[in-house]
Phi, psi and omega in degrees: 000145180274140179289337189296314178292319177296326181287331175290328172293311182282356181267350183291134179304136183279089181267141182287157185299317181302320168300321180298315179287332176287329180269353188231086181293344182256021180303310184293332179289314186277341178245018164251107183254142189227135175198138172053040179083009179238151173237123186251114174260100182270355196292336180269021167258182185265012169301135164209176185317311188294314176298306187303311180296329175286331182280333177292322171307308178300325181286325176297315179304323189270357177070038183302318177301307185293326181284334177293312182299320180297316176301313193275351180256005175078035175279157182285082170283337175281091190279334185298316188251010169062039178213172180272172179242101200242036168293346171286331184291333173304329188251007180101001177241109183171201174295135187297327178294328178286326175299307177312312178297317176300314177293325183293315178303313183295326173295326176300310182298311175305309182303317174294319173307313185292329180284322181279333171301325187273356177084010182296326184264351182143169187262080183271140176229353185226143180230125164265118177249108176269138169186187177208158181052233188289341173284347176234329185295311189290311176297317178307299185306313180300318186282327177293325181288328195247345187285154182242359176089358178235024184294156176294328179242131174271129189253124168238127174254133177235125186236323189292139175283346172306120177303335182290346169294303181278324186302315180298336170297307179297331176296330187251351183264155178261117187299324182294338184251007191257125171267130175259119174251120181249112187248112180205123184302314184264339186059036170232001179308119185297310187296315181298313177293326174306301187294323181304312179301327173291326177287321175299321175294323176304311179291331171298309176306328184269009169099004177287115189298321190231077180301322186287345175289347178255027178237137169240139183252135174243112178196156173276002183232080185292322176304323177293321178289325181297314181301321190283338185129358183274136176296133191301339185279343179245032166255134183242106185283161164218169184283145182293350183260009164274099181299150178308306180288000177237024191261359183304333183282342188261206179284006163304333184273004183317307185304318180293316174301320169289321180293313190257350184108132181305325186293336182289317178294319171311314192289318177306316180294325190287325180291324172295321180299316180297324182284320173308312180296319170300317180304311176304316184258333190283141178297149187296336175280002180225015192257116189298308178306316180302307177304320183290328179285319176309308175299324182296312185284329174299309186290326181285316186269330183264310180271353182069025186284122174272349179217161171235126182264137181236126183232131192258105174274054176197120189299331181291341178251027183291337174273352181309312181294335173293315176301316179298324183297324177286321183300311193271322186281326173294313180292311192243017163286062193237161182232356176230146181287183176297340185262012182080002181274160177298145175284125174268359179240173177290139184272207180304138166291162180282124183266128182213169172163208193183200175238130181284144001270006185297324182297330178306325188270012187220277189275348185285349167304311184288325183300319181282310188245347177297174183274344181282132170267119188237110176289137186248149179233117176259139171250121176229160175233134178295312179279122182301155172262012185225168174249026181277179178306134175307343178306321179302295181296324179294321176293329181289312179301315186291326171302310182307304185294327182289324173306316181298309184298317177294319170307311183290313187279328183067185169205125183275138186220137169289347171277106188301331179283344173248021177267134182242113180306326187075191178053041185243126198280153178207150166247140178238124186253121187239119178266135173303308180209159173273095170222185195289326191288308185295318177293330177297315181300314181304313178294324177295325179299314172305320179292307179302318172301314182297321178287319177293329174299318180302316184299312175300330178270347182066050177227165178263119177277355194253004174240165186207048183301332184298341187279341191284326190304313183298313180300323180292329178280329177293320176296314182299319188289321184290333187288333184034056186255017178099337174288127187250151172267199176298157180304311181310305186298322179294322178295308182303322183291315179301317178289333182271331184242350185090171176301000000 
């Protein structure tokens, strides 16, 4: 990055949010953007015309237009691994051959769902979906958000190698009626395959004659799944150019499509495609993912914010902060540029959050009066997800809106303990209703925002070599081949496992 552009951005006068509202009567109209059933209110951020214009110059310098075109056309933009990042092809945007392949694999998934629904493979009523990272976070989040409670199949998503995560599922499920779905891009993921073997052992113990006959594999390496023992007719492949944390749009979404119905999955893809189109076509000062990234970089680089908090004011969206942690921190948690030089700027913020109104009675004390400046993101849905008294949902929304107002306005007091400084930024994302299309658009927004942040930082968001070292160390410890790690780690191992 050129220092001139960043110096220009940092030199822009820092005006308080209250003053911005006083001086610009059109602020809400210009920074409130609507698309695909979602409304984004950026007016409570410190974005204004001068900040946006300065970031547009930075985006020009970093080649955002060309890199966006490269991403959306299927060029090999993941330079460290020499391949494209083609999650957008799963929803219809990209290299024509890749889009055609994605469509064919979706049809294969749909056909298998029809076969299972017809009872051809067995009378299944329960699904255990095993994966980790993007192979589990996405399906689990999507299912929690969209399930209605009267589905044909009960779905349990298990990721942790800790037996305490898997055992309760086995205790309540019926082995003869359980479909085991193994989601692993390489089909070598140690945690997932250990969990899978434990489920197969449980099926055998419960009298299932052919446990492997109740297995579906979701993978980018079908040959590896066949070698492991899965029948090739029960393998749903996806392209290796689809990264794990971007894979929910591929066959990784199979378990949710089966549990909720394939038409729900189709609507989910359509919602994402609508956001893809917006990202591709909208000018930057009206482009929702781009403006969000401008705000992210402003707070990270100019105001020194190291974290961003996301609060879902809807119980159904409670796993979105977890999903975003992987998407953003695995994508942009890098320390070198595309040129291999040390990154001189802050990389991804630490993403954290929770569910409102619970969080108001815990972490919001720090947000209002702590010394850390934390940009906050509120997620809310206009249409309630329950049939109780409207007082529940009305109270939920009013609390959400009030928190954003309070963070911005603050409240002066001569009593220092009761003084609220205010001028604390927030973004509110409001969904008309929580359904597959709006959720697809929301997640695609977050993906494109993550990409724009990476472009502004001049880093590669599509590799994740940082997750490998810990796995290598674990394998080294397990090998017990005489090679030793540090004294502290060896002592911990001895205390846990004995001499």
